[in-house]
N, C-alpha and C positions, 0 to 999 in steps of 0.2 A: 200427462193427462191420462187418467184412467178411462176405460171403455165406458163405464157408466156416466162419467162426466161428459164424454163426447156424445153419447146418445141423448143425454139431457139437453145439451146445447143444440143438437139437431132438432129435437122436438120443440124447443122454444123458438127456434128460428122458423120452423114450419108454421107455428101458430102466428108469428109475426107476419109471415107471407099471407096467411089466410085473412088476418085482420086488415091487411093493406088493401084488399078489395073494396072495403068500405070507404076508402079515401080516394079511389080512382077519379071520380067525377070532380072532386074538390081540387085535385092536383091539375087535371086538364083545364079547369076554369082558371086556376092561378097562372098557368103557362099562357093561356090565351090573353089574360089581362096584363101580362108583363112582357110585352115584346121588347127586344133590344138587339140592335145590330151587332154590337161587340160580343154580347153573350151568345148570340146566334152563330157568330163566326167561330168562337171558341168551341162551341158544341159541334159544329161541322168538322173542325179539326180533329177532335177526339173521335168522332163517329167515323171519319174517313180512315184514319190511321189505326183505329181500334177494330177494324174489320178483320175477318179471318185471313184473307190473302196477304196483307201487309205484315200481320203478326207472324204468319207462317214463314213469309220471306225472311223476316228478321231472325227468326229462330234457326232457320236453315243456314243463313249466313254465319251466325254465331257458332253453329255446329261445325261448319267447315273450318272456321278459324280455330276452334278448339282442337280439331283433328290435326291441323297443320302445326299447332303449338304442342301437341301431344299432351292434352289435358283430359284423361279418360273420365274423371269424375264429372267435369263440365259437360262432356259429350252425353253421359248417361242422364244427367240432370236435364239437359236440353231435350233429349229424346222423351223424357217423361212429360215435359212441358208441351211438346208437340202432340204427344198422344192424348194428354188431358184436354188440350184445346180442340183437337180434332174430334174426339168422342163427345165432349161436352157440346160442341157446336152441332154435331150430327144429331144428337138426341133432341136438342132444342128445335132444330129444323123439322124433325119428324113430328114432334109434339104440336108445333104451330101449324103444320099442314093438317093434322088430324082435328085440332080444336077449331080452326077457322075463326078465331076471335077477330072482330073488326078493330082496326087501328083507330086511335083517337082522331086522326086526320081523314078517315074514310068517309065517303059521302053516302053512308048507309047507316041505318039505326044501330046503336051499340048492341052487341050480342055475340053469342057463340054460334056459328053457322055450320061447323063441321066441314064436310067435304063438298056439299052442294047447297046452293041458295036458290030457291024457287025454280028448282029443276035444272039449274046451270051448275056446271062443274067449276068450283072456285079453289080447289086444292092448289096451294102454291101461289095464289094471287096475292100481290103485295097488300092490298087493302084488307085482306082476311088473314094476315100472318102476324098477329100482334103478340100472341101468347105461346111461348115465352120469347124473350129477347135473345136471339142468337149472338148478337154482338156482346152482350153482357155475359152470357154463358162462357163464350170463348175467352174473353179477357180475364174473368175471374178464375176459371179452370186453369188457365196458363200460369197464374202466380202462386197457386197453392203449393206446388212442389218447392218453391223458393222458401216458404215459411217452414215447411216440414223437414227439409233436408239440408238447407244451408247452415253452417255453423252460426251460433248466435251472434258473434261479432260482425258477421257479414250481412245479416238480415237488414240492418238499418241502412247499409250502403246500397244493397241490391233489391231486396224484397220491398222495402218501404216505398221507394220511388215508383217501382213497378205497380204497387198497390194503388198509389195515388193516380196513376195513369188509368188503371182498370176502373177505379171509381169515377173518373172523369168520363170514361166511355159509357158507364152505366147512366150517369146523370145526363149525358148528351142525348140519349135515346128518349128521355122524358122531355127535355127542353126542346127537342126538335119535333115534338108531338108525334113521334113514331111509335111510342109504346106507353102503356099505362104504368102507373107506379107498381101495381101487382105483377105485371109482366117482368119488370126489372128485378124486383126483390125475389121473385120466384126463380129467376135465372141465376141470381147470386147464390141462392140455396142449392140449385141444381149443379152449378159449376163447382162449388165446394165439395158437394157430395161425390160427384163423379171423380173429381181429381183425387180426393182423399182415398177413395176405393182403389184407384189405379196405383197410387203410391203405396198403399197397404199391401197390394198384391205383388208389385214388381220391385219396389225400391230396394228392399233388403233381400230380395231373392235373386231373380235372374240378372238384374242390372247391377246390383251392388254385392253380389256373391255372398249374401247372408251376413255381411258385416256392416257396422256403422260407417257412415261416410267419413272421409278424412277431414281434418280441420281445415285444410286449404284445397280448393279445387285444382 
């Protein structure tokens, strides 16, 4: 994929994120009108296990296993995934503290409140931490190195299931009324952008010593 094509795709996805703000209220209304215990339970599962601590724990465990098995490519790939998830999540958390957007479930009028609301400090408050979704940013950023660096024949076995899980995490944040549609789509865009930049900077330089990754980890 050429650089111009990548830039075009990022621009198109940015436009989609911008348009998604127009559908936030409709999606919130749909979620409110379609309660379901089973769906809610599934959403809770993805939301719980798709948070940063469980993902980080799994990646660290896999890194330790790869080190014991002497799989240097797997170690480097997992380190990239950890870096992508950590930085993507950090940026998302900083942005949602600064923007102060009210969550769909918040008992306050919808809006962007910033750091203070009516003279009260709200930075970091759960009700005002809607935009963007840190869960989604972490989950999406984590899987990007799999698509960029794994050999093609391994993507279906490893990257595809991981992507389905990440999309489940993203959907769960909407279904649990924790985030707006635009929060989640913007986080998908953010996660892909951050992880792509990290891979472009480190994957074939310091971590992969300037060479293409081998066919098998």
